[in-house]
C-alpha positions, 0 to 999 in steps of 0.5 A: 732341512734340519742339519741336512738330515734325511730319511723316513725310517729310523734306520735311514735317519740314524744312517744320515746322522752317522754320515754327517758325523763321519764327514765332520759336518757334525762335530763333538758337542754339536746339538741335534734337533729335538725329537719334535723338531726333527719329526716335524722337519722330516714329516715322520712320527715322533716315535720314529725320531725317538727310535733313530736317536736310540740307535745312535745312542746305542752306537755311542755316537750321541748322548742325551743330556736331559734338558741339555738335549741330544749332542754328538759324543766327544770321543776325545781320549780320556787321560789315564794313570801311569808313566809318560814313557816318552817324556824326559821330564821327572814324572810326578803325575804317575799315581803309581805305588813305590816299586821298592815297597811292592813285595817280591813274589819269587819265593811265594810263586815257587810254592803255588805252581804245582796244581794244574787247573782244568775247565769246570773247576771252581771259579774261585780258589777255595783257599783264597775264597775263605780268606777273602770272605773274612776280609770282606765280611768284616766291613759289611752290614748286609748279612748275605754276601757273595764273592766274585773274582775279577781281573782288577777293580776297573774290570769289576766296575765295568762289568758291574755297570754293564750287568745293571745298566743300558746306554744313556743310564745315569751314573753318579760319580764323585767330582773330581773323579778317578780317571779310570771311573770317568773312562769306564762310564763314558766308554760304556755309553752311560751318562755321568752325573757329578757328585761333589767331594769335600774333606768328608767325602761325597756330599749329601746335597750332591748325592740328593741331586744325583738321585733326583736325576734318576741315577741307576748306579753310584760309584763311591770311594769310601777312603783315600779318594783319588785324586782328593785323598778324602775319606768318609767321616762316620757322620757323612757315611751315616747321612749317605746311608740314610739317604740311600735307604729310600733308593734300595735298588740303586746299584751302589759300588764301593771301590776300596782301592787303597784298603790295606794301605789306608790310614783311615777306617773303612766306613760304608754307605751300604746299609743292611737292607740295601738290595743292589750293592758291591764292595770291590777291593783290588790287590794292585796298590799293595801287591803291585799293578801287575797283580790284576786281581780284585775281590768283589763282595755283593748281593746274590743277584748282582753276583749272579749277573756279574758271573754271567758277564764273566762267562762269555769272556774271561771265565775265571781269573788265573788260579795261579794268580789267585794262589799267589795272592793268597800266599802273599797276603797270608805271609806275616812278613808281607803283611808287615811290609804292607803296613810299613808301606802305608806308613811310608806313603802317609809320612812322605805326603805329610812331609811334602805338604809341610814343605809347601805350607812353609813356602806359603802354599797351604797344603794338607795330606789326605789318604792315598798315594797322591797329594791334591794341592790348591794353588792361588793361580791357575794350575795350567800356568804352574804346570807349564812353568814346572815343565821348564824346570824339569817336572811333569805334573798333572792338573786338576781339570783332568779329573773334573766332571764340572760340578766343582772348580778344579782349575787351581789344583795339582795332583802330585805323586811325591812319595818316592822322591828323595828329601833333596828332590822333594825340597827342589820340587816344592821350591819350584812349585813356589817359584812357578806360583810366584811367576804365574801370579806376577804374570797375571798382575802384569796382564791386569795392569796392561788391561787397565792401561788399555 
């Protein structure tokens, strides 16, 4: 019997596979028999085998990879952003904004705490809605725009995908990709389809290949792409819009996470006639991660479905938080501080890239909080050497979906380092590269001698 799977009904077959997984007889990544093979082995109708696999897919136990067949899902935890609190190493992998550049909400909070909100009141605070409407419409081609407030960008993307997709639907993701996007797609039971990213953003050939594979949704970062720092050029954005014209009902989600801090202009892939779309802007990068609020602008149908996804659980985002957000973004002093913060991130990243270049490791600063550094040796080896020197760095393979090589990349968060610490880290990276290169040369020599 194939893999000792038993059963006559779809439920019995699914239960048998589940038991094999729970007992460890089937491990993450193991292939399951094709529908035809399973049906023939068990003497059942192929539709019964299809139904069994569908039950397992909906339970998140297996995934279908097209020609790659059906495999047991790898439930290994996905890497997340943020500090590593139990480490004694200096963490240059956090992806965090500089806390010194986050506005102090104390004064604004005292002025917004009076009004008490009850059930049945508008979901969006009227003042925030007026401000957000102007903020979002300024960069959108579609004439009809509906707004929704969610508890941050990740919450918005998760709910947007859930209202449009079912398990095993294909979602186009940038490669390398933002860690939270990878986690959201995998936990939702969707199938990630990688689209390579270059210096101009998501590639045309990559998007064409993803559309040919039948993706139902696309998550795109127009500027300050994490981890690469790439921003869409005007030419690339126009090419992607033109390609998407032939697929107006693919849900296009633009995550403009860096928005007010960005040094790059906003260029959208959403054309004026696209039918299913959403632009998501969080306030967490410039007002702080604890300000869990994002504005989503979308077409009317997507907005209605998103509201339905909100209604069973978090019916609305705290109006206190909404009014605090409005008070902060409307304050000229805060706005000036956000502008200075954006300049600070850009300047510190550029300075560190120049340090590395001067040490023989050519580097270029993109947009955003991080640097995406190419190395001449495997990043894992460099990371290990850096740990011995007191640094905790993040390697590129954590962000990889497999369509582009990332094994020789580091993603670094260095904007909060002093000049002295930045110089030390750059020197330690150069020394780690030299050590790894010398070790590789030694290994090659020993192999040749052997």
